[in-house]
N, CA, C and O atoms as a DFTB+ gen file, in Angstrom:
780 C
 N C O
     1  1     -19.695      11.125      14.307
     2  2     -18.941      12.734      14.599
     3  2     -18.838      13.012      13.374
     4  3     -18.641      11.974      12.741
     5  1     -18.868      13.771      12.827
     6  2     -18.056      14.260      10.927
     7  2     -17.454      15.608      11.222
     8  3     -18.001      16.647      11.590
     9  1     -15.977      15.289      10.925
    10  2     -15.518      16.563      11.034
    11  2     -15.608      16.797       9.887
    12  3     -16.409      16.037       9.343
    13  1     -14.791      18.085       8.699
    14  2     -14.396      18.491       7.720
    15  2     -13.419      18.584       7.370
    16  3     -13.352      19.123       6.265
    17  1     -12.452      18.278       7.828
    18  2     -11.100      17.500       7.428
    19  2     -11.104      16.462       6.311
    20  3     -11.949      15.593       6.093
    21  1      -9.703      16.805       5.489
    22  2      -9.571      15.514       4.362
    23  2      -9.565      14.360       4.872
    24  3      -8.905      14.217       5.902
    25  1     -10.298      13.187       4.305
    26  2      -9.871      12.064       4.372
    27  2      -9.133      11.409       3.207
    28  3      -9.430      11.549       2.021
    29  1      -8.170      10.705       3.678
    30  2      -7.475      10.323       2.421
    31  2      -7.639       8.611       2.576
    32  3      -7.492       7.937       3.596
    33  1      -8.024       8.127       1.079
    34  2      -8.500       6.727       1.149
    35  2      -7.124       6.119       0.288
    36  3      -6.806       6.559      -0.817
    37  1      -6.422       5.094       0.960
    38  2      -5.625       4.220       0.601
    39  2      -6.154       3.375      -0.713
    40  3      -7.215       2.769      -0.566
    41  1      -5.410       3.287      -2.132
    42  2      -5.956       2.171      -2.967
    43  2      -4.861       1.404      -3.512
    44  3      -3.722       1.843      -3.673
    45  1      -5.250       0.255      -3.785
    46  2      -3.951      -0.696      -4.350
    47  2      -2.826      -0.088      -5.376
    48  3      -2.916       0.261      -6.553
    49  1      -1.711      -0.103      -4.439
    50  2      -0.499      -0.485      -5.619
    51  2       0.000       1.725      -5.589
    52  3       0.394       2.491      -6.468
    53  1      -0.306       1.894      -4.203
    54  2       0.501       3.229      -4.057
    55  2      -0.294       4.179      -4.280
    56  3       0.345       5.229      -4.205
    57  1      -1.752       4.431      -4.603
    58  2      -2.739       5.654      -5.086
    59  2      -3.021       6.073      -3.692
    60  3      -3.152       5.271      -2.767
    61  1      -3.099       7.197      -3.591
    62  2      -3.463       8.210      -2.915
    63  2      -4.810       9.060      -3.082
    64  3      -4.743      10.078      -3.770
    65  1      -5.658       8.812      -2.674
    66  2      -7.174       9.734      -3.241
    67  2      -7.311      10.564      -1.901
    68  3      -7.274      10.225      -0.718
    69  1      -7.506      11.953      -2.628
    70  2      -7.794      13.024      -1.097
    71  2      -9.495      13.006      -1.581
    72  3      -9.868      13.199      -2.738
    73  1     -10.221      12.783      -0.641
    74  2     -11.361      12.808      -0.663
    75  2     -12.099      14.020       0.545
    76  3     -12.191      13.540       1.674
    77  1     -12.425      14.956       0.457
    78  2     -12.924      15.884       1.690
    79  2     -14.398      15.224       2.217
    80  3     -15.331      15.325       1.421
    81  1     -14.593      14.721       3.191
    82  2     -15.426      14.447       4.381
    83  2     -16.352      14.928       3.809
    84  3     -17.101      14.146       3.223
    85  1     -16.560      15.954       3.778
    86  2     -17.572      17.078       3.619
    87  2     -18.567      17.058       2.314
    88  3     -19.787      17.152       2.179
    89  1     -17.281      16.864       1.272
    90  2     -18.203      16.924       0.012
    91  2     -18.087      15.199      -0.345
    92  3     -17.741      15.236      -1.526
    93  1     -18.166      14.027      -0.044
    94  2     -18.195      12.888       0.049
    95  2     -19.424      12.572      -0.463
    96  3     -20.209      11.996       0.291
    97  1     -19.948      12.968      -2.218
    98  2     -21.180      12.203      -2.541
    99  2     -20.991      11.149      -2.787
   100  3     -19.915      10.581      -2.975
   101  1     -22.567      10.552      -2.830
   102  2     -22.757       9.473      -3.690
   103  2     -21.906       8.586      -4.821
   104  3     -22.151       8.615      -6.026
   105  1     -21.009       7.908      -4.282
   106  2     -20.027       7.252      -4.853
   107  2     -20.092       5.574      -5.331
   108  3     -19.581       4.868      -6.201
   109  1     -20.935       5.439      -4.326
   110  2     -21.416       4.125      -3.955
   111  2     -23.054       3.727      -4.212
   112  3     -23.914       4.465      -3.733
   113  1     -23.403       2.622      -4.928
   114  2     -24.786       2.676      -4.581
   115  2     -24.848       1.170      -4.335
   116  3     -24.427       0.331      -5.131
   117  1     -25.373       0.926      -3.242
   118  2     -26.338      -0.246      -2.576
   119  2     -26.640      -1.411      -3.064
   120  3     -26.274      -1.433      -4.240
   121  1     -27.102      -2.346      -2.769
   122  2     -28.150      -3.494      -3.163
   123  2     -29.356      -2.565      -3.341
   124  3     -29.691      -2.431      -4.518
   125  1     -29.898      -2.065      -2.671
   126  2     -30.917      -1.558      -2.372
   127  2     -30.945       0.054      -3.334
   128  3     -31.928       0.784      -3.204
   129  1     -29.898       0.427      -4.172
   130  2     -29.650       1.311      -5.153
   131  2     -29.750       2.591      -4.667
   132  3     -29.667       3.534      -5.454
   133  1     -29.964       2.823      -3.139
   134  2     -29.634       4.293      -2.547
   135  2     -28.163       4.597      -2.571
   136  3     -27.262       3.801      -2.309
   137  1     -28.047       5.793      -2.905
   138  2     -26.923       6.446      -2.813
   139  2     -26.524       6.367      -1.172
   140  3     -27.274       6.323      -0.197
   141  1     -25.212       6.367      -1.240
   142  2     -24.437       6.371       0.110
   143  2     -23.534       7.112       0.186
   144  3     -22.779       7.429      -0.732
   145  1     -23.502       7.553       1.538
   146  2     -22.387       8.816       1.516
   147  2     -21.439       8.202       2.918
   148  3     -21.984       7.708       3.905
   149  1     -19.810       8.365       2.748
   150  2     -19.112       8.319       3.837
   151  2     -18.777       8.864       5.116
   152  3     -18.216       9.959       5.138
   153  1     -19.025       8.293       6.142
   154  2     -19.235       8.685       7.035
   155  2     -18.298       8.360       8.423
   156  3     -17.928       7.210       8.658
   157  1     -18.056       9.169       9.053
   158  2     -17.106       8.733      10.230
   159  2     -18.137       8.053      11.308
   160  3     -19.230       8.452      11.711
   161  1     -17.338       6.809      11.641
   162  2     -18.266       5.956      12.573
   163  2     -17.849       6.451      13.951
   164  3     -18.545       7.163      14.676
   165  1     -16.648       5.998      14.224
   166  2     -15.696       6.701      15.607
   167  2     -14.683       7.316      15.983
   168  3     -13.722       7.087      15.250
   169  1     -14.456       8.067      16.892
   170  2     -13.201       8.833      16.493
   171  2     -12.651       8.768      17.919
   172  3     -13.160       9.656      18.602
   173  1     -11.666       7.912      18.682
   174  2     -11.158       7.797      19.488
   175  2      -9.973       7.436      20.183
   176  3      -9.891       6.229      19.959
   177  1      -8.763       7.838      21.070
   178  2      -7.988       7.464      21.149
   179  2      -7.228       6.081      21.675
   180  3      -7.260       5.876      22.888
   181  1      -6.793       5.469      21.129
   182  2      -6.358       3.881      21.082
   183  2      -5.267       4.043      22.775
   184  3      -5.117       4.967      23.574
   185  1      -4.745       2.700      22.694
   186  2      -3.458       2.716      23.697
   187  2      -2.298       3.323      23.413
   188  3      -1.708       3.941      24.298
   189  1      -1.827       3.241      22.206
   190  2      -0.571       4.166      21.633
   191  2      -0.736       5.580      21.589
   192  3       0.081       6.283      20.994
   193  1      -1.775       6.073      22.201
   194  2      -2.253       7.757      22.300
   195  2      -2.363       8.538      20.737
   196  3      -1.994       9.656      20.377
   197  1      -3.109       7.301      19.925
   198  2      -3.260       7.788      18.494
   199  2      -4.974       8.145      18.304
   200  3      -5.815       7.480      18.909
   201  1      -5.363       9.328      17.348
   202  2      -6.726       9.076      17.592
   203  2      -6.692       8.124      16.363
   204  3      -5.831       8.016      15.489
   205  1      -8.096       7.335      16.572
   206  2      -8.172       6.755      15.393
   207  2     -10.151       6.839      14.641
   208  3     -11.229       6.816      15.235
   209  1      -9.898       6.909      13.550
   210  2     -11.043       7.250      13.255
   211  2     -11.562       5.983      12.452
   212  3     -10.936       5.179      11.760
   213  1     -12.569       6.045      12.689
   214  2     -13.390       4.651      11.481
   215  2     -14.234       5.088      10.661
   216  3     -15.242       5.700      11.014
   217  1     -13.884       4.789       9.263
   218  2     -14.807       5.561       8.101
   219  2     -15.593       4.333       7.810
   220  3     -15.138       3.189       7.829
   221  1     -16.960       4.716       7.505
   222  2     -17.949       4.019       6.540
   223  2     -17.942       4.514       5.502
   224  3     -18.463       5.628       5.561
   225  1     -17.412       4.102       3.977
   226  2     -16.955       4.540       2.839
   227  2     -18.700       3.700       1.956
   228  3     -19.466       4.268       1.178
   229  1     -18.754       2.797       2.294
   230  2     -20.208       2.074       1.364
   231  2     -21.630       2.170       2.024
   232  3     -22.654       1.796       1.452
   233  1     -21.594       2.640       3.123
   234  2     -22.668       2.975       3.855
   235  2     -23.232       2.255       4.319
   236  3     -24.399       2.565       4.558
   237  1     -22.618       0.479       4.839
   238  2     -23.012      -0.162       5.099
   239  2     -22.925      -0.793       6.758
   240  3     -22.833      -1.937       7.205
   241  1     -23.008       0.605       7.409
   242  2     -22.531       0.461       8.933
   243  2     -21.395      -0.022       9.382
   244  3     -21.105       0.193      10.559
   245  1     -20.683      -0.628       8.707
   246  2     -19.066      -1.015       8.772
   247  2     -18.166      -0.208       8.487
   248  3     -18.058       0.339       7.389
   249  1     -17.316      -0.023       9.581
   250  2     -15.624       0.394       8.651
   251  2     -14.640      -0.055       7.673
   252  3     -13.787      -0.928       7.833
   253  1     -14.832       0.538       6.808
   254  2     -13.662       0.303       5.919
   255  2     -12.568       0.541       5.600
   256  3     -11.763       0.037       4.817
   257  1     -12.576       1.897       6.700
   258  2     -10.890       2.713       6.468
   259  2     -10.671       2.858       7.948
   260  3     -11.643       3.090       8.666
   261  1      -9.576       2.749       8.409
   262  2      -9.305       3.432       9.893
   263  2      -7.816       4.276       9.618
   264  3      -6.658       3.913       9.410
   265  1      -8.496       5.574       9.735
   266  2      -7.316       6.783       9.855
   267  2      -6.681       6.785      11.724
   268  3      -7.281       7.096      12.753
   269  1      -4.958       6.190      11.460
   270  2      -4.515       6.409      12.656
   271  2      -3.725       7.816      12.717
   272  3      -2.960       8.113      11.799
   273  1      -3.871       8.437      13.511
   274  2      -3.795       9.935      13.609
   275  2      -2.715      10.403      15.132
   276  3      -2.917      10.019      16.284
   277  1      -1.850      11.105      14.765
   278  2      -1.257      11.987      15.883
   279  2      -1.827      13.134      16.303
   280  3      -1.769      13.962      15.393
   281  1      -2.309      13.525      17.192
   282  2      -2.480      14.614      17.558
   283  2      -1.506      15.923      17.869
   284  3      -0.562      15.626      18.602
   285  1      -1.549      17.254      17.473
   286  2      -0.342      18.020      17.287
   287  2      -1.475      19.421      17.792
   288  3      -2.658      19.643      17.536
   289  1      -0.638      20.021      18.450
   290  2      -0.869      21.121      19.286
   291  2      -1.705      22.437      18.331
   292  3      -2.899      22.709      18.461
   293  1      -0.862      23.046      17.496
   294  2      -1.422      23.906      16.726
   295  2      -1.978      23.927      15.238
   296  3      -2.406      24.952      14.706
   297  1      -1.913      22.371      14.473
   298  2      -2.016      21.864      13.613
   299  2      -3.130      20.663      13.448
   300  3      -3.376      19.823      14.313
   301  1      -3.638      20.743      12.390
   302  2      -4.768      19.494      12.306
   303  2      -3.756      17.842      12.575
   304  3      -2.636      17.653      12.100
   305  1      -4.561      16.804      13.468
   306  2      -3.848      15.728      13.322
   307  2      -2.883      15.198      12.174
   308  3      -3.023      15.485      10.985
   309  1      -1.968      14.453      12.650
   310  2      -0.763      14.156      11.332
   311  2      -1.185      12.759      11.209
   312  3      -1.104      12.037      12.203
   313  1      -1.680      12.242       9.961
   314  2      -1.107      10.635       9.859
   315  2      -0.290       9.984       9.612
   316  3       0.420      10.049       8.608
   317  1      -0.208       8.919      10.843
   318  2       0.739       8.276      10.903
   319  2       0.552       6.797      10.027
   320  3       1.459       6.461       9.266
   321  1      -0.667       5.944      10.178
   322  2      -0.897       5.215       9.486
   323  2      -2.341       5.033       8.806
   324  3      -3.136       5.939       9.056
   325  1      -2.770       4.043       8.022
   326  2      -3.648       4.165       7.390
   327  2      -4.054       2.456       7.298
   328  3      -3.042       1.754       7.315
   329  1      -5.324       1.707       7.207
   330  2      -5.704       0.640       7.241
   331  2      -7.137       0.782       6.375
   332  3      -8.151       1.433       6.628
   333  1      -6.788      -0.132       5.204
   334  2      -8.487       0.049       4.237
   335  2      -8.885      -1.407       3.819
   336  3      -8.109      -2.270       3.408
   337  1     -10.024      -1.504       3.971
   338  2     -10.539      -2.808       3.531
   339  2     -11.113      -2.415       2.367
   340  3     -12.093      -1.671       2.342
   341  1     -10.533      -2.895       1.307
   342  2     -11.043      -2.342      -0.027
   343  2     -11.941      -3.460      -0.591
   344  3     -12.476      -3.213      -1.672
   345  1     -12.138      -4.430      -0.125
   346  2     -13.374      -5.503      -0.995
   347  2     -14.584      -5.345       0.003
   348  3     -15.572      -5.993      -0.343
   349  1     -14.714      -4.640       1.139
   350  2     -15.923      -4.586       2.068
   351  2     -16.245      -5.899       2.544
   352  3     -17.421      -6.261       2.577
   353  1     -14.797      -7.055       3.118
   354  2     -15.145      -8.281       3.689
   355  2     -15.054      -8.233       5.236
   356  3     -15.689      -9.075       5.870
   357  1     -14.313      -7.311       5.885
   358  2     -14.516      -7.324       7.276
   359  2     -12.918      -7.548       7.124
   360  3     -12.535      -8.011       8.199
   361  1     -11.838      -7.409       6.237
   362  2     -10.868      -7.491       6.559
   363  2      -9.960      -6.849       6.086
   364  3     -10.261      -6.721       4.899
   365  1      -8.506      -6.083       6.367
   366  2      -7.800      -5.210       5.776
   367  2      -7.122      -5.464       4.825
   368  3      -6.405      -6.462       4.897
   369  1      -7.117      -4.859       3.924
   370  2      -6.260      -4.916       2.599
   371  2      -5.206      -4.619       2.152
   372  3      -4.439      -5.126       1.333
   373  1      -5.216      -3.444       2.959
   374  2      -4.175      -1.900       2.613
   375  2      -3.268      -1.269       3.787
   376  3      -3.795      -0.387       4.465
   377  1      -2.109      -1.605       4.042
   378  2      -1.914      -0.546       5.430
   379  2      -0.770      -0.061       4.781
   380  3       0.011      -0.546       3.962
   381  1      -0.878       1.146       5.424
   382  2       0.301       2.622       4.809
   383  2       0.624       3.182       5.866
   384  3      -0.171       3.650       6.681
   385  1       1.843       3.188       5.953
   386  2       2.762       3.883       6.932
   387  2       2.981       5.107       6.565
   388  3       3.123       5.382       5.373
   389  1       3.055       6.220       7.730
   390  2       3.718       7.962       6.911
   391  2       4.630       8.549       7.982
   392  3       4.637       8.106       9.130
   393  1       5.313       9.447       7.621
   394  2       6.772       9.118       8.549
   395  2       5.951      10.821       9.119
   396  3       4.800      11.219       8.936
   397  1       7.182      11.519       9.868
   398  2       6.707      12.643      10.764
   399  2       6.437      13.595       9.981
   400  3       6.562      14.683      10.544
   401  1       6.035      13.672       8.636
   402  2       6.002      14.632       8.453
   403  2       4.451      14.527       7.113
   404  3       3.920      15.319       6.334
   405  1       4.296      13.369       7.424
   406  2       3.062      13.215       6.910
   407  2       2.897      12.430       5.406
   408  3       1.914      12.379       4.667
   409  1       4.029      11.938       5.280
   410  2       4.635      11.452       3.753
   411  2       4.463       9.864       3.721
   412  3       4.730       9.189       4.715
   413  1       4.066       9.381       2.695
   414  2       3.952       7.837       2.839
   415  2       5.565       7.094       2.712
   416  3       6.491       7.246       1.915
   417  1       5.377       6.296       3.836
   418  2       6.945       5.444       3.757
   419  2       6.850       3.955       3.340
   420  3       7.771       3.435       2.711
   421  1       5.694       3.244       3.703
   422  2       5.526       2.138       3.304
   423  2       3.876       1.431       2.888
   424  3       3.027       2.105       3.472
   425  1       3.544       0.847       2.465
   426  2       2.288       0.341       2.140
   427  2       2.431      -1.228       1.553
   428  3       2.958      -1.699       0.544
   429  1       1.669      -1.821       2.733
   430  2       1.536      -3.273       2.225
   431  2      -0.041      -3.603       1.931
   432  3      -0.981      -3.017       2.469
   433  1      -0.141      -4.635       0.991
   434  2      -1.230      -5.089       0.428
   435  2      -1.799      -6.544       0.316
   436  3      -1.071      -7.535       0.282
   437  1      -2.877      -6.573       0.273
   438  2      -3.170      -8.444       0.072
   439  2      -3.961      -8.003      -1.564
   440  3      -4.979      -7.322      -1.685
   441  1      -3.387      -8.435      -2.355
   442  2      -3.909      -8.429      -3.660
   443  2      -5.045      -9.354      -3.955
   444  3      -6.057      -9.168      -4.630
   445  1      -4.597     -10.483      -3.227
   446  2      -5.688     -11.407      -3.568
   447  2      -6.830     -12.160      -2.342
   448  3      -7.349     -13.261      -2.162
   449  1      -6.822     -10.945      -1.750
   450  2      -7.607     -11.027      -0.558
   451  2      -7.562     -12.362       0.690
   452  3      -8.356     -12.602       1.600
   453  1      -6.728     -12.822       0.419
   454  2      -6.353     -13.998       1.486
   455  2      -5.997     -13.768       2.909
   456  3      -5.723     -14.714       3.648
   457  1      -5.996     -12.620       3.282
   458  2      -5.706     -12.405       4.834
   459  2      -4.160     -12.133       4.700
   460  3      -3.608     -11.511       5.608
   461  1      -3.440     -12.564       3.625
   462  2      -2.041     -12.502       3.805
   463  2      -1.189     -11.051       2.879
   464  3      -1.616     -10.639       1.800
   465  1      -0.240     -10.598       3.426
   466  2       0.314      -9.666       2.314
   467  2       1.496     -10.076       1.075
   468  3       2.688     -10.365       1.181
   469  1       0.756      -9.981       0.091
   470  2       1.999     -10.089      -1.134
   471  2       2.173      -9.450      -1.904
   472  3       2.194      -9.922      -3.041
   473  1       2.420      -7.851      -1.674
   474  2       3.112      -6.991      -1.971
   475  2       3.233      -5.714      -1.527
   476  3       2.288      -4.938      -1.668
   477  1       4.529      -5.279      -0.871
   478  2       5.343      -3.981       0.239
   479  2       6.075      -3.263      -0.706
   480  3       7.065      -3.666      -1.317
   481  1       5.367      -1.851      -0.815
   482  2       5.983      -0.804      -1.171
   483  2       6.838      -0.301      -0.692
   484  3       6.464      -0.002       0.442
   485  1       8.256       0.143      -0.911
   486  2       8.709       1.221       0.017
   487  2       8.922       2.409      -0.493
   488  3       8.812       2.513      -1.714
   489  1       9.261       3.543       0.266
   490  2       9.104       5.101       0.089
   491  2      10.031       5.657       0.746
   492  3      10.294       5.469       1.933
   493  1      10.802       6.681      -0.336
   494  2      12.390       7.658       0.609
   495  2      11.465       8.739      -0.161
   496  3      10.833       8.663      -1.214
   497  1      11.631       9.728       0.742
   498  2      10.883      11.146       0.282
   499  2       9.631      10.860      -0.515
   500  3       9.519      11.400      -1.616
   501  1       8.700      10.081      -0.076
   502  2       7.423      10.008      -1.063
   503  2       7.594       9.081      -2.168
   504  3       6.582       8.484      -2.535
   505  1       8.835       8.824      -2.842
   506  2       8.866       7.825      -4.019
   507  2       9.240       6.948      -3.437
   508  3       9.913       6.777      -2.421
   509  1       8.382       5.904      -4.703
   510  2       8.548       4.466      -4.466
   511  2      10.129       4.151      -4.639
   512  3      10.555       4.668      -5.672
   513  1      10.984       3.535      -4.003
   514  2      12.255       2.746      -4.331
   515  2      12.273       1.214      -4.589
   516  3      12.941       0.730      -5.502
   517  1      11.529       0.489      -3.766
   518  2      11.475      -1.370      -3.873
   519  2      10.199      -1.404      -3.974
   520  3       9.506      -0.537      -3.442
   521  1       9.682      -2.422      -4.680
   522  2       8.509      -3.559      -4.652
   523  2       8.815      -4.562      -4.053
   524  3       9.851      -4.892      -4.629
   525  1       8.618      -5.344      -3.226
   526  2       8.452      -6.653      -2.941
   527  2       7.142      -7.598      -3.156
   528  3       6.044      -7.633      -2.601
   529  1       7.766      -8.380      -4.249
   530  2       5.738      -9.001      -4.373
   531  2       6.294     -10.681      -4.417
   532  3       7.321     -11.314      -4.665
   533  1       4.928     -10.897      -4.017
   534  2       4.727     -12.432      -4.075
   535  2       4.447     -13.256      -4.716
   536  3       4.015     -14.248      -4.128
   537  1       4.529     -13.308      -6.211
   538  2       3.647     -13.451      -7.295
   539  2       2.931     -14.735      -7.476
   540  3       1.991     -14.868      -8.260
   541  1       3.447     -15.751      -6.663
   542  2       2.682     -16.988      -6.568
   543  2       1.985     -17.409      -5.595
   544  3       1.783     -18.604      -5.378
   545  1       1.343     -16.040      -4.596
   546  2       1.183     -15.983      -3.159
   547  2       1.279     -17.565      -2.298
   548  3       0.400     -18.235      -1.757
   549  1       2.406     -17.732      -2.422
   550  2       2.987     -18.930      -1.184
   551  2       3.398     -18.328       0.006
   552  3       3.656     -18.942       1.040
   553  1       3.468     -16.879      -0.182
   554  2       3.729     -16.237       1.621
   555  2       5.258     -15.969       1.689
   556  3       5.845     -15.999       2.771
   557  1       5.961     -15.678       0.395
   558  2       7.380     -15.490       0.079
   559  2       7.382     -14.839      -0.937
   560  3       6.954     -15.170      -2.042
   561  1       8.167     -13.271      -0.417
   562  2       8.570     -12.464      -1.989
   563  2       9.452     -13.147      -2.821
   564  3      10.489     -13.512      -2.268
   565  1       9.319     -13.432      -4.050
   566  2      10.254     -14.018      -5.235
   567  2      10.305     -13.078      -6.430
   568  3      10.557     -13.644      -7.494
   569  1      10.069     -11.416      -6.494
   570  2      10.161     -10.458      -6.928
   571  2      10.455      -8.950      -6.564
   572  3       9.681      -8.289      -5.871
   573  1      11.239      -8.623      -6.910
   574  2      11.947      -7.266      -6.392
   575  2      12.486      -6.391      -7.581
   576  3      13.391      -6.559      -8.399
   577  1      11.372      -5.170      -7.304
   578  2      11.815      -4.238      -8.114
   579  2      12.250      -2.971      -7.868
   580  3      11.439      -2.082      -7.609
   581  1      13.357      -2.782      -7.913
   582  2      13.925      -1.379      -7.856
   583  2      13.917      -0.408      -8.650
   584  3      14.319      -0.658      -9.787
   585  1      13.480       0.979      -8.354
   586  2      12.994       2.155      -8.857
   587  2      14.219       3.555      -8.916
   588  3      14.945       4.025      -8.040
   589  1      14.032       3.888     -10.295
   590  2      14.512       5.455     -10.060
   591  2      13.648       6.275     -10.557
   592  3      13.278       6.147     -11.724
   593  1      13.149       7.325      -9.698
   594  2      11.926       8.056     -10.453
   595  2      11.212       7.576     -10.488
   596  3      11.087       6.964      -9.428
   597  1      10.202       7.312     -11.375
   598  2       9.029       6.618     -11.484
   599  2       9.198       5.362     -12.189
   600  3       8.181       4.686     -12.343
   601  1      10.435       4.871     -12.700
   602  2      10.438       4.072     -13.520
   603  2      11.123       2.840     -12.961
   604  3      12.185       3.071     -12.383
   605  1      10.707       1.512     -13.021
   606  2      11.855       0.450     -12.680
   607  2      13.015       0.510     -13.180
   608  3      13.084       1.053     -14.282
   609  1      14.320      -0.023     -12.549
   610  2      15.118      -0.124     -13.476
   611  2      15.620      -0.973     -13.068
   612  3      16.742      -0.834     -13.555
   613  1      15.666      -2.257     -12.202
   614  2      16.241      -3.508     -12.042
   615  2      14.943      -4.292     -11.478
   616  3      13.943      -3.802     -10.954
   617  1      15.141      -5.183     -11.645
   618  2      14.200      -6.718     -11.018
   619  2      14.860      -8.038     -10.545
   620  3      15.351      -8.900     -11.275
   621  1      14.805      -8.043      -9.581
   622  2      15.441      -9.557      -8.994
   623  2      14.815     -10.692      -8.607
   624  3      14.051     -10.552      -7.651
   625  1      14.916     -11.799      -9.078
   626  2      13.678     -12.614      -8.959
   627  2      14.540     -13.837      -8.324
   628  3      15.729     -14.083      -8.526
   629  1      13.539     -14.592      -7.432
   630  2      13.935     -16.201      -7.044
   631  2      13.183     -16.820      -7.693
   632  3      12.025     -16.850      -7.274
   633  1      13.464     -17.477      -8.813
   634  2      12.494     -18.315     -10.084
   635  2      12.845     -19.723      -9.471
   636  3      12.401     -20.595     -10.218
   637  1      13.452     -20.224      -8.430
   638  2      13.577     -21.401      -8.201
   639  2      12.631     -21.928      -6.576
   640  3      12.231     -22.987      -6.091
   641  1      12.618     -20.270      -6.154
   642  2      11.641     -20.309      -4.926
   643  2      12.394     -20.861      -3.670
   644  3      11.739     -21.289      -2.719
   645  1      14.028     -20.856      -3.648
   646  2      14.778     -21.289      -2.766
   647  2      14.829     -20.139      -1.684
   648  3      15.179     -20.453      -0.547
   649  1      14.565     -19.077      -1.912
   650  2      14.770     -18.272      -0.745
   651  2      15.823     -17.059      -1.431
   652  3      15.550     -15.886      -1.178
   653  1      16.814     -17.317      -2.148
   654  2      17.783     -16.498      -2.788
   655  2      17.410     -16.187      -4.161
   656  3      16.839     -16.967      -4.922
   657  1      17.846     -14.747      -4.482
   658  2      17.573     -14.130      -5.959
   659  2      18.478     -15.029      -6.549
   660  3      19.529     -15.324      -5.980
   661  1      18.003     -15.715      -8.176
   662  2      19.141     -15.956      -8.846
   663  2      18.667     -15.477     -10.131
   664  3      18.829     -16.294     -11.037
   665  1      18.067     -14.258     -10.496
   666  2      18.249     -13.956     -11.886
   667  2      17.902     -12.377     -11.426
   668  3      17.194     -12.047     -10.475
   669  1      18.477     -11.652     -12.201
   670  2      18.969     -10.208     -12.300
   671  2      18.375      -9.604     -13.842
   672  3      18.718     -10.249     -14.833
   673  1      17.537      -8.442     -14.034
   674  2      17.371      -7.985     -15.268
   675  2      17.550      -6.308     -14.849
   676  3      17.093      -5.589     -13.961
   677  1      18.394      -6.140     -15.903
   678  2      18.398      -4.168     -15.872
   679  2      17.862      -3.671     -16.746
   680  3      18.233      -4.183     -17.803
   681  1      16.702      -2.427     -16.966
   682  2      15.915      -1.964     -17.448
   683  2      16.554      -0.737     -17.978
   684  3      17.519      -0.196     -17.437
   685  1      15.860      -0.235     -19.277
   686  2      16.187       0.979     -20.047
   687  2      15.357       1.900     -19.355
   688  3      14.935       1.771     -18.206
   689  1      15.080       3.170     -20.417
   690  2      14.094       4.161     -19.782
   691  2      12.609       3.605     -20.478
   692  3      11.545       3.773     -19.881
   693  1      12.662       3.138     -21.396
   694  2      11.641       2.254     -21.903
   695  2      10.979       0.951     -21.177
   696  3       9.853       0.494     -21.370
   697  1      12.055       0.449     -20.230
   698  2      11.384      -0.948     -19.352
   699  2      11.945      -2.054     -20.119
   700  3      11.865      -3.243     -19.809
   701  1      12.530      -1.557     -21.165
   702  2      13.132      -2.871     -22.249
   703  2      14.498      -3.485     -20.998
   704  3      15.000      -2.820     -20.092
   705  1      14.762      -4.744     -21.328
   706  2      15.943      -5.575     -20.348
   707  2      16.760      -5.588     -21.170
   708  3      16.647      -6.055     -22.304
   709  1      17.980      -4.908     -20.544
   710  2      18.997      -4.571     -21.631
   711  2      20.309      -5.262     -21.237
   712  3      21.376      -5.411     -21.832
   713  1      19.837      -5.653     -19.963
   714  2      21.289      -6.631     -19.001
   715  2      20.557      -7.438     -18.115
   716  3      19.746      -7.006     -17.295
   717  1      20.970      -9.076     -18.358
   718  2      20.441     -10.040     -17.269
   719  2      21.878     -10.750     -16.731
   720  3      22.929     -10.869     -17.359
   721  1      21.593     -11.141     -15.481
   722  2      22.492     -11.864     -14.690
   723  2      21.743     -13.169     -13.950
   724  3      20.734     -13.014     -13.263
   725  1      22.341     -14.419     -14.170
   726  2      21.928     -15.228     -13.361
   727  2      23.001     -16.080     -12.258
   728  3      24.229     -16.048     -12.338
   729  1      22.123     -16.915     -11.119
   730  2      22.881     -17.197     -10.266
   731  2      22.403     -18.820     -10.352
   732  3      21.297     -19.276     -10.061
   733  1      23.944     -19.751     -10.989
   734  2      23.860     -20.830     -11.279
   735  2      23.840     -22.169     -10.431
   736  3      23.416     -23.303     -10.654
   737  1      24.619     -21.426      -9.132
   738  2      24.884     -22.965      -8.138
   739  2      24.334     -22.148      -7.116
   740  3      25.082     -22.253      -6.145
   741  1      23.465     -21.444      -6.883
   742  2      22.409     -21.518      -5.877
   743  2      23.072     -20.677      -4.393
   744  3      22.634     -20.937      -3.272
   745  1      24.165     -19.669      -4.636
   746  2      24.592     -19.174      -3.753
   747  2      24.203     -17.844      -3.501
   748  3      24.638     -17.335      -2.468
   749  1      23.496     -17.197      -4.211
   750  2      22.952     -15.918      -4.221
   751  2      24.009     -14.905      -5.293
   752  3      23.635     -13.828      -5.758
   753  1      25.143     -15.420      -5.502
   754  2      26.032     -14.194      -6.312
   755  2      26.030     -14.510      -8.005
   756  3      26.136     -15.541      -8.669
   757  1      25.873     -13.234      -8.292
   758  2      25.371     -13.643     -10.165
   759  2      27.056     -14.420     -10.568
   760  3      28.181     -14.078     -10.203
   761  1      26.590     -15.589     -11.475
   762  2      27.411     -16.327     -12.411
   763  2      27.963     -16.306     -13.631
   764  3      29.017     -16.731     -14.103
   765  1      27.040     -15.726     -14.042
   766  2      26.432     -15.307     -15.717
   767  2      25.892     -13.710     -15.617
   768  3      25.224     -13.249     -14.691
   769  1      26.270     -13.128     -16.586
   770  2      25.782     -12.197     -17.010
   771  2      25.772     -11.874     -18.682
   772  3      26.677     -12.154     -19.469
   773  1      24.787     -11.360     -18.919
   774  2      24.777     -10.830     -20.586
   775  2      24.335      -9.796     -20.697
   776  3      23.619      -9.377     -19.787
   777  1      24.591      -8.975     -21.864
   778  2      24.581      -7.481     -22.197
   779  2      23.577      -7.499     -23.228
   780  3      23.250      -6.453     -23.789
């Protein structure tokens, strides 16, 4: 069943693409080189009372995007969560959560497609404020980026993988490191600082 309302697709690292369902023209060519169209496979209410829309983006007959929406009386449904299978292997790679006004709050990504989240972005007022990253894909975040506006202003790292930050980097407007700090004794507190 196809409703002609916008379909928001979440792509890696916080990029939202709005694609009107009615205008989804062949963006993917399948193995038989036929032009495929995005289509709504199912639309039903789940046990949480959310309208779940399953969408096939690549035309293979399997859902690649799941929109979780809260019905509203006088408005279009409100998106509360979106799950996306980016590489079409049947597993969710990106999950995004939205606040009560439809603004992005949090996004989790599986960048290496192993089934584990390795990048989480946190948003306030729709702006990214923190990224937690598992740089070595061992299941533990070891890099934390703090944003002001669209710029990274501070990075914190767990370089020895003991679960505590031991390296701090402060960045200028151009992204250059201007100050650093280190924890030398493993207590999570900065011991040495250089400007």
